[in-house]
Structures are given as structure tokens and as C-alpha cells.
N, C-alpha and C positions, 0 to 999 in steps of 0.2 A: 518528381524523380521516377523515371520508368525503370522497373526491374522485374524479373521473373521470380526473384527470391521471395519466399514467404517470411516476412519479418515478424518476429515476436517481440513484445515489449513487456519487460518485467519491472514492476514498481515495488521497491522495497519499503519496509516499515520504518517508522521514525516519529510517531506521535505528531506533534505540531509541525515538525520538519516536512511532513507529507505535502505541505503547501507548495514546496519546490517542484513537485510533479506537474503542477499546473503550468509552470514555466516551460517545462520540457515539452508538454503538449503544444504550447504556443510555437516553440521552435520547430517541431515536427510539421506543423501546418504550414508555416512560412516557407519551409524547404520542400513542401509537397511530398512528404514521405508517408506512404500508406502503410497501415499496420494490419496484418492478417490475424494475429492472435494477441491477447493481452492477459497478463496474470498479475496478481497483487497479493501482498502480505501486509496485514495490519492496516496502517494508514493507506498503504498502497492498494489494499483491497477496496477501500472506499472509492478511490479515484478510478480504479479499473472497472468498477461497476458502471460508472457513468460513461466511461469510454466505450464499454461493450454495447451500450445502448445509444451510441452516436450523439452523446451530449457534446456540444461544442465547448472548446476550452474556456470561452468567455462565460458560458453558463456555469461551468464547473467552478470557475473563479468566484462567481457571486455566491454559490453555495458554500464554498470553503470560507469565504470572508465572513459569513454569518455563523460559522462554527465556533463554539467555545465549550468548556467543560459542562456548563449548564445545559447546553443544547443536547448533549449526548449522554448525560449521566443523570441517574436518579438514585436515591438511597435504596439499598437492597435489603429485603427481609431475609435473604438467604444466609445460611451459616457459612457459605463458601466464598463470600466476597463482601467488600464494603459497598459497592455500587452495582447498578445494572446499566447496560448500554442499550436497553430496549428503545430508547429515544433515537438511537442511531438507525435502527431498523425502520422506525417511523419516518425518518428523514429520507431514506432510500425509497420507501413506498410513496411518499409525498411527491417525489420528483420523477420516479420511474413507473409507479403503479405497483401492484402486487405481481411481480414478474418472476419467471423462472429462467434458468440459464438457456434453455432451448429456444427462448424467444429473442435472444440477443442478436444484434447485427454483426458483432464480431465475437467469435468463440472466446470464452473467458474461463479462467480458473482462479481459485483462491486457496491459499495455504492455511491450514489450521493444525493444531497439535492435539492428539488424543491424550488427555491428562491422566488417563488410567494406565497407559503403558509407554508414553513418550513417543509414539509413532507419528510420522508425518501423514496428514490426511489432505489429499487434493480434492477440493470441493468444486465440481463442475457440472453438477446436476441439482435439481431441486430449486428451492426458493433463494433468490439472490440476496435478499435482506438478511435471511438467516445466516448465509455464508459470510457476509460482511461482519455481522455481529460476532460470529465465531472467530474469525480471523483477527479481529481487533480486541479480543477479550484478554487483556493483560491479567495474568494469574494473580489472585489476591485482591485486585482492584475491581474487575468486572466479573459478574457471575458467569460461569461456564455455560456454553450453549449446547443443548442436546440435539444431535442430528443423527438419525438412523441408528439409534442405540449407543452412539458414542458421545462422550462428554468432551467437548472441544474448547480449546483456549487459543490464545494468540499463536499464529504460525511462525512468528519470529524466533521461537525457541528452536525450531527445526530447519527452517529455510527462510531467512529474512529477506533475501532477494530471490524471488521465485522463478528460477531458470528451468528447473526440471519439468514442470508441467508444460512449458512452451515446447520443449523438445518432444514430449509425448504427444502433443497436439499436432505436430508436424512442421513447426518453424525450422527453417534452415539457416536463419541468421537472427541472432538475438541481441537486442539493445537492452541493457540493464541499467537501472538507476539505483545507486547505493547512497543513502543519505547519512550513513553513520561513520564515515571514515574520519571526519574531522570535527564533529559537533562538540560544543562545550557542555560542561555539566555544572550547573549552579549548585551552591550549597542548599540542600533540601530544607524546606521550611515546614513541611507537614508530611504525614504518612503517605499521601499520594505521590509526592515528589520522591520520597525514599523508594517506593515501589518502582517508579519509573526509572530512576537511576540504576537500581539493582538489576532490573530487567535489561536495560541497555548494556551494562557491563557484561552480562551473561552472553549476549548474542554477538558482540563485536568480533571476537576472535574467529568464530565459525564463519561469519559473513565474508571475511577476507578470503578464506579457502573456497567458498562457494562461488564467488564472483569470477573466479578464473575461467569458468565455463562460458562466460559471455563473449560474444564477438566484438561488441563495442560497449565499454563500461563508462557510464557518466557518473562522476563522483564530485558533486558540487562541494566547494570549500565552504563548509558551514561552521567553521571554527568560532565565528562571532555570534552564533545562534545557540539556543538550547531547545530542549524537547517540550517545554511546558508553557512558554509565554505566547499567548495567542496574538499579542500585538505585533509580532514579528511577521505576520502572514504576508503582507504585501512585499516586504523586502525578501522573504524566502522565495516567493514566486519569481521575482526579478532575478535572483541569484540562480535559480534553476534554469531560467531562460538563457541567461548569459553563458552558463557552463554548457548547456545542451547545444547551443548554437556553435560554440567553439569546437565541441567534439564531433558534432554531426556533419561539419563541413568536410570531414575526411571520409564520410560514408560512401560516396561514389567510388572512391579508390578501393574500398573493402568489398563492395558487392560484386 
């Protein structure tokens, strides 16, 4: 699709639901839609890192299919959290190398929250793996990440669908993917699932207001999925693809 508009792509957070982003990437490729900027929050930050460095959606699919809690989590000796997500940083480095934002093929940004004052932090410089770890750091679950003197946690607290950094980077048309509009919540069976549910309820109301800024909003119906079961991954990818294909067919009229 030929256009002079600079399209920005915002990937929202959603834990395991983030697999749906891979389906969105598949639809974008099939429709030949080029992205000029990418931003991600939480699970969306992980996917946006691979997009920024030109990983094909099929490569990202294989990486996501291998993900589970054991891949990205380790017990933490910190008094600030139950777990560490250092292994997630290792995953980024394994597939991209020890890279910084200024090496990316597509300009990228990730949202984190300064847990000392609640302020939004847009990370678009420095080490990419560090930024992904910060943006995915669910408070109480994962140990906060220190970057440039700031103690950072999950960006979903302040902007779960990262539209503002795309505007700052120069995007004049923004496609946003919100994963939280209809997902289900299972009865928690452990402290990790309690923390995940609590975090999700906290961000849902704010996300509805934030996504009004998008030019095209993709909201997959994920009411039959939850945020914690990794065995949903393939179905989530397909759902993301179906919904994106349906919404993106209107793109030519909007540009």
C-alpha cells in the first residue's frame, strides 16, 4: 500500500495476550503496510523490539511460541519482588544481540513507569533489553529495573497502549492494538495470578481513554482468553490476525 503518511504502530500490554500482536504483524505484511515507527508497552514492548530490528513475523512467532513463565522468570533475592525477569533480557540479547535503540531499523520507544513518583518514562535510548525488562516489570511480581537513576516498572500503569511516543517521534497516522477490552479473568490460583489480575483491573479504565488518540484502533475480541495460560498462544495469534485483517481493510480510506 503506497502512502506518504508516516505510520506509527502501538502495541499494548496484556501478558500472554501479547501473542495476538504477532497476528497483527502477519496482517500488516499481507496488506503490504509499511511501518515508520513502533512503540510498545509491557508484552507489546517485547514484540516491538523485534519489529524495530526487522524480525519477520514468522520469526517472532517462533520466539513467542517458546515463551512461558519459566523462560522469562527466576526467583529473586530482592526485597522488592518475588521474581526477576532477567531471562527476558537474555532472550532479547540471544535473538538481537546486545543492541541499543540507535541501531534499530525502525525508530522505537517503550513505556515504563518511574515507581518513585508515578511518572511516565519513554525509553528510546540506550540498551533495548534493559528497556524491555523495565516495560514488562509488573510491580510486586518482577524486580524493578534501574535505568539512568530511575527505578522503572511496567508501563501499563501510565500508558498501556503507547500512542504518545509515536506522536513525539513524528507519526502522522497511528495504528494501535488494545488487548484488554474484552479479555476474561480466571479465578486466581496463586499469588502470581492475583498480582496479574489486580494489575489488569488497575489499567483497564485508563486504557479506554488513551486509545481515543489512535487513528485506527484494533481491539481483538479476547473474551475467551485470559492473561496467564501459555497454551492459548496459537489461538491468540490467529485471533489477532483475523481482527487486524478486518480493521486494516479500511486503512486505504483513512490515509
